[in-house]
Legacy VTK file of the C-alpha trace (Angstrom):
# vtk DataFile Version 3.0
C-alpha trace
ASCII
DATASET POLYDATA
POINTS 352 float
-14.311 15.166 15.670
-18.651 15.273 14.752
-20.460 11.460 14.788
-19.639 10.503 11.258
-19.171 7.391 9.693
-14.882 8.163 9.319
-15.051 8.638 13.318
-16.903 5.934 14.021
-14.125 3.619 11.637
-11.611 5.312 13.798
-12.740 3.985 16.730
-12.894 0.851 15.650
-9.075 0.452 14.426
-6.509 2.684 13.362
-6.962 4.564 10.078
-4.279 5.109 7.723
-4.704 7.919 4.474
-3.674 6.155 0.916
-2.787 9.330 -0.300
-0.202 11.850 -0.720
-2.176 15.592 -0.605
-1.228 17.389 2.414
-4.722 19.202 2.278
-6.537 16.091 2.334
-4.363 15.186 5.698
-4.892 18.318 6.885
-8.790 18.457 6.503
-9.284 15.314 8.535
-6.721 15.895 11.198
-7.877 20.043 11.815
-10.641 18.977 14.195
-8.410 16.235 16.214
-6.559 17.562 18.936
-3.639 14.423 17.724
-3.026 13.425 14.470
-5.798 11.845 13.094
-3.825 9.282 10.696
-1.524 6.344 12.300
0.508 5.722 8.761
0.788 7.204 5.154
0.634 4.526 2.088
1.423 5.526 -1.600
2.636 3.176 -4.880
3.557 4.294 -8.148
-0.031 5.179 -8.975
-0.356 7.576 -6.044
2.880 8.891 -6.983
2.109 8.896 -10.960
-0.827 10.866 -10.676
0.462 13.505 -8.194
2.833 13.967 -10.174
0.575 15.312 -12.919
-1.181 17.810 -10.690
-0.730 21.416 -10.977
-0.410 21.672 -7.005
2.455 19.647 -7.079
4.404 21.165 -10.274
7.291 23.365 -7.973
7.784 19.798 -6.010
8.573 17.619 -8.755
10.539 20.424 -9.961
12.447 20.862 -7.048
12.674 16.805 -7.311
14.546 16.877 -10.615
17.053 19.759 -10.000
17.878 17.856 -6.610
18.724 14.684 -8.743
20.568 17.064 -11.670
22.943 18.020 -9.035
24.288 14.351 -9.187
23.805 12.918 -11.958
23.632 13.047 -15.452
19.933 13.954 -16.985
20.394 11.693 -19.989
21.931 8.315 -17.525
19.727 5.855 -17.404
18.772 5.723 -13.950
17.682 10.157 -13.525
14.212 9.524 -14.376
14.133 6.336 -11.158
16.019 8.670 -9.117
13.140 11.822 -9.407
10.602 9.312 -8.664
12.310 8.294 -5.588
12.923 11.622 -4.425
9.867 13.130 -5.231
8.263 10.775 -3.489
9.641 11.410 -0.383
9.410 15.048 -0.620
5.487 14.412 -1.384
5.408 12.550 2.061
7.199 14.904 3.550
4.662 17.503 3.240
1.926 14.843 4.559
4.425 13.642 7.847
3.314 16.429 10.072
-0.329 14.997 9.717
0.954 11.440 10.924
1.883 10.245 14.006
3.205 6.811 12.450
5.412 5.527 9.501
5.606 7.376 6.048
5.703 4.406 3.205
6.926 4.367 -0.429
7.072 1.171 -2.150
9.520 -0.249 -4.183
9.988 -0.768 -7.901
7.673 -3.459 -9.861
10.501 -4.783 -11.926
12.308 -5.064 -8.403
9.569 -7.380 -7.374
11.333 -10.634 -8.563
15.052 -10.018 -7.405
16.041 -10.338 -4.235
18.976 -7.792 -4.273
17.721 -5.322 -6.226
15.014 -5.028 -4.146
17.076 -4.768 -0.696
19.081 -1.672 -2.850
15.815 0.314 -3.559
14.858 -0.637 0.063
18.238 0.812 1.233
18.003 3.705 -1.187
14.813 4.881 -0.252
15.487 5.045 3.793
18.341 6.410 2.290
16.519 9.638 1.275
14.033 9.723 3.900
17.164 10.169 6.315
17.979 13.405 4.344
15.017 14.759 4.621
14.764 15.022 8.596
12.326 11.624 9.181
14.277 8.522 10.169
14.433 4.841 9.652
11.988 4.159 12.606
9.474 6.500 10.549
9.714 4.777 7.803
7.662 1.377 6.210
8.945 0.364 2.962
6.106 -1.580 0.856
7.309 -4.650 -1.417
4.870 -6.849 -2.863
4.737 -10.932 -2.331
6.690 -12.231 -4.195
8.929 -14.960 -3.153
11.784 -13.013 -3.716
10.248 -10.303 -2.271
9.718 -11.820 1.174
13.092 -13.017 1.512
14.041 -9.294 0.870
11.452 -8.488 3.925
13.604 -11.073 6.019
16.945 -9.727 4.937
15.953 -5.439 5.499
14.608 -6.827 9.015
18.097 -7.922 10.540
19.204 -3.976 8.872
16.381 -2.553 11.423
14.531 -1.342 8.019
11.035 -1.531 8.258
8.558 -3.463 6.172
5.169 -4.405 4.391
3.796 -6.908 2.315
2.542 -5.266 -0.397
-0.459 -7.494 -3.383
-1.620 -9.875 -1.424
-4.123 -12.583 -1.708
-3.669 -15.185 0.009
-3.163 -17.420 3.446
0.976 -18.202 2.263
1.540 -14.973 1.318
0.790 -13.850 4.843
2.630 -16.518 6.606
5.733 -15.898 4.586
4.889 -11.798 5.653
4.964 -13.296 9.532
8.295 -15.161 8.620
10.068 -12.172 7.210
8.378 -10.135 10.415
7.059 -7.517 7.833
5.481 -4.643 10.245
2.020 -5.012 7.841
0.423 -6.891 5.454
-1.578 -5.132 3.138
-4.380 -7.578 1.751
-6.026 -5.717 -1.763
-9.236 -5.688 -1.308
-9.503 -4.882 -5.153
-6.710 -4.861 -7.320
-7.983 -2.414 -9.875
-8.641 0.506 -7.042
-5.888 2.470 -8.516
-6.606 2.297 -12.212
-7.862 5.686 -11.477
-4.044 7.041 -10.923
-2.817 5.454 -14.042
-5.526 6.438 -17.133
-8.132 9.496 -15.040
-10.886 7.349 -16.245
-12.421 7.782 -12.874
-15.936 5.658 -14.166
-14.453 2.538 -15.558
-13.553 1.688 -11.895
-16.596 1.329 -11.563
-18.843 0.190 -14.456
-16.088 -2.625 -16.386
-17.412 -5.729 -14.625
-13.366 -6.747 -15.035
-12.156 -4.254 -12.647
-14.624 -3.823 -10.074
-18.111 -5.573 -8.935
-19.910 -3.925 -6.238
-21.289 -6.156 -3.634
-24.124 -5.321 -1.415
-22.409 -6.909 1.725
-19.020 -6.668 0.949
-18.090 -7.655 4.371
-19.763 -11.427 3.873
-19.510 -11.722 -0.039
-16.378 -10.092 -1.405
-13.638 -12.872 -2.300
-10.783 -11.407 -0.693
-13.389 -10.805 2.679
-12.363 -14.568 3.645
-8.630 -14.187 2.821
-8.579 -11.136 4.959
-10.570 -12.775 8.422
-8.337 -15.765 7.792
-5.441 -13.900 8.137
-6.341 -11.842 10.777
-7.320 -15.205 12.671
-4.356 -17.045 12.127
-2.227 -14.215 13.489
-3.938 -14.256 16.180
-3.342 -18.107 16.938
0.691 -17.421 16.129
0.846 -14.464 18.271
2.107 -12.462 15.236
3.800 -9.098 15.724
2.537 -8.388 11.921
-0.557 -6.173 11.605
-3.170 -6.670 8.870
-3.741 -3.544 6.546
-6.455 -4.045 3.878
-5.793 -1.933 1.056
-7.013 -1.132 -2.044
-11.222 0.198 -1.313
-13.369 1.777 -4.091
-16.514 2.688 -1.874
-17.736 3.620 1.789
-20.153 0.208 1.678
-16.701 -1.491 1.075
-15.075 0.763 4.244
-18.064 -1.415 6.709
-17.682 -4.558 5.172
-13.655 -4.594 5.849
-14.469 -2.919 9.211
-16.573 -5.998 10.317
-13.635 -8.046 9.444
-11.596 -6.661 12.542
-8.476 -5.750 10.816
-5.786 -3.736 12.601
-5.839 -1.224 10.213
-6.977 0.509 7.291
-5.568 2.538 4.396
-8.506 4.983 3.004
-8.017 7.221 -0.389
-8.262 10.562 0.280
-11.968 10.697 -2.000
-13.052 7.802 -0.020
-12.050 9.789 3.520
-14.032 12.636 2.194
-17.289 10.152 1.579
-17.109 8.500 5.061
-16.601 12.015 6.843
-19.779 13.308 4.943
-21.620 9.929 6.160
-23.701 8.777 9.230
-22.675 6.291 11.397
-24.197 2.990 10.959
-26.017 -0.199 13.121
-23.239 -2.002 14.863
-24.541 -5.153 13.529
-23.324 -3.793 10.258
-20.028 -4.471 11.506
-20.115 -8.024 12.484
-19.023 -10.423 8.821
-20.191 -13.440 10.485
-17.734 -15.225 9.366
-15.839 -18.401 10.693
-11.908 -19.188 10.221
-11.055 -21.957 7.045
-9.465 -25.206 8.058
-6.263 -24.913 6.892
-3.814 -27.637 6.313
-1.082 -28.174 8.976
1.900 -28.819 6.484
0.278 -25.336 4.942
0.286 -23.372 8.426
3.776 -24.780 9.585
5.730 -24.885 6.457
8.984 -22.390 5.998
7.588 -19.760 3.310
11.406 -18.124 3.390
13.827 -21.160 2.759
15.794 -21.769 0.087
15.161 -18.271 -1.121
11.016 -18.564 -1.033
11.089 -21.785 -3.585
7.490 -22.907 -0.897
5.949 -19.756 -1.248
6.967 -19.911 -5.181
4.954 -23.616 -5.268
1.800 -21.739 -3.182
1.739 -19.317 -5.780
1.502 -20.980 -8.807
-0.727 -23.956 -7.365
-3.204 -20.673 -6.306
-3.654 -19.144 -10.147
-5.872 -16.584 -9.211
-3.985 -14.807 -6.713
-1.488 -15.286 -9.137
-3.072 -13.483 -11.602
-3.749 -10.744 -9.038
-0.461 -10.459 -8.410
0.731 -10.299 -11.753
-2.442 -7.496 -12.380
-1.158 -5.298 -9.133
2.892 -5.481 -10.590
1.473 -4.983 -14.304
-0.559 -1.544 -13.336
2.452 -0.441 -10.704
4.929 -0.547 -13.353
2.493 0.937 -15.985
2.098 3.939 -13.723
6.123 4.450 -12.969
7.039 4.304 -16.472
4.510 7.320 -17.177
6.145 8.821 -14.584
9.545 8.261 -15.505
7.872 9.217 -19.542
6.675 12.518 -18.324
9.349 13.502 -16.080
11.642 13.080 -19.394
9.196 15.246 -21.534
10.382 17.735 -18.398
13.930 17.222 -18.714
13.638 17.472 -22.654
11.945 21.539 -22.509
15.168 22.557 -20.800
17.410 21.449 -22.688
LINES 1 353
352 0 1 2 3 4 5 6 7 8 9 10 11 12 13 14 15 16 17 18 19 20 21 22 23 24 25 26 27 28 29 30 31 32 33 34 35 36 37 38 39 40 41 42 43 44 45 46 47 48 49 50 51 52 53 54 55 56 57 58 59 60 61 62 63 64 65 66 67 68 69 70 71 72 73 74 75 76 77 78 79 80 81 82 83 84 85 86 87 88 89 90 91 92 93 94 95 96 97 98 99 100 101 102 103 104 105 106 107 108 109 110 111 112 113 114 115 116 117 118 119 120 121 122 123 124 125 126 127 128 129 130 131 132 133 134 135 136 137 138 139 140 141 142 143 144 145 146 147 148 149 150 151 152 153 154 155 156 157 158 159 160 161 162 163 164 165 166 167 168 169 170 171 172 173 174 175 176 177 178 179 180 181 182 183 184 185 186 187 188 189 190 191 192 193 194 195 196 197 198 199 200 201 202 203 204 205 206 207 208 209 210 211 212 213 214 215 216 217 218 219 220 221 222 223 224 225 226 227 228 229 230 231 232 233 234 235 236 237 238 239 240 241 242 243 244 245 246 247 248 249 250 251 252 253 254 255 256 257 258 259 260 261 262 263 264 265 266 267 268 269 270 271 272 273 274 275 276 277 278 279 280 281 282 283 284 285 286 287 288 289 290 291 292 293 294 295 296 297 298 299 300 301 302 303 304 305 306 307 308 309 310 311 312 313 314 315 316 317 318 319 320 321 322 323 324 325 326 327 328 329 330 331 332 333 334 335 336 337 338 339 340 341 342 343 344 345 346 347 348 349 350 351
């Protein structure tokens, strides 16, 4: 691979693809001997975006037909069943270009329900296995609520890998470590997936409530210190949970995130293409200069999973900004899932 910013990033950490378009994965793997990407991450917004692409119309049709063979199209569960099958079929297209895990996210309405989260995670893993992708190559993304982390701990006992997504503070990261999640995904920007929901791409870049540009994101962005602290604390604990920041808007944010030295970075197709067209940066740009925050011992030593995660619930209640971001992310993904269900319903109606 040529000396590009993307190749430089790939030499410093593990690059994952935050995209379900096989052509993007193929494009960035063509010049490498082995797959360039480790994991493929996804969510309801990405799946919803793919559902409307003409290139994926036949695959969506296949998902609908497969579900129709087993379930009544008029049943309440039909649209969700189609989304789950379609998610797996999309992931299967990208699978040949990966050396790591396929990720799928549990339904947002299940985020505050332990049992519903567990059931949906098992269902997704079963669908992957039915499509020739073993459990060992599947990772289920679960929002970092108290209930979600308790569910992750239970799924770990069943041999199901999990990622704690929609993460915005240290207590959430500590809970994920205690749940033995394989990854945590701190969100750099809550609304980087806005485009997939509304198709109003420019709005992300010009509405300050959605996104703000920083000259030095690795130092100035409010999530940078959180990500740096999580990585440093995990290092002190000897945690096996890997840090995988997500939700990135610009190549400059990628540079800032690399300076925080996470384990992985999951990057959307559009940003991957931009990184592949940019030159490498000077080494000094890849040093954030941040120092770890001093946390009270009771924060670091608390059991965030006990009593169905009561301490994590309390920590989130006290952290108003992190709770707002978590709820915003869940709302965005819920809206995306609802829109996809409506689209599936429209297609099914046309066939009656």
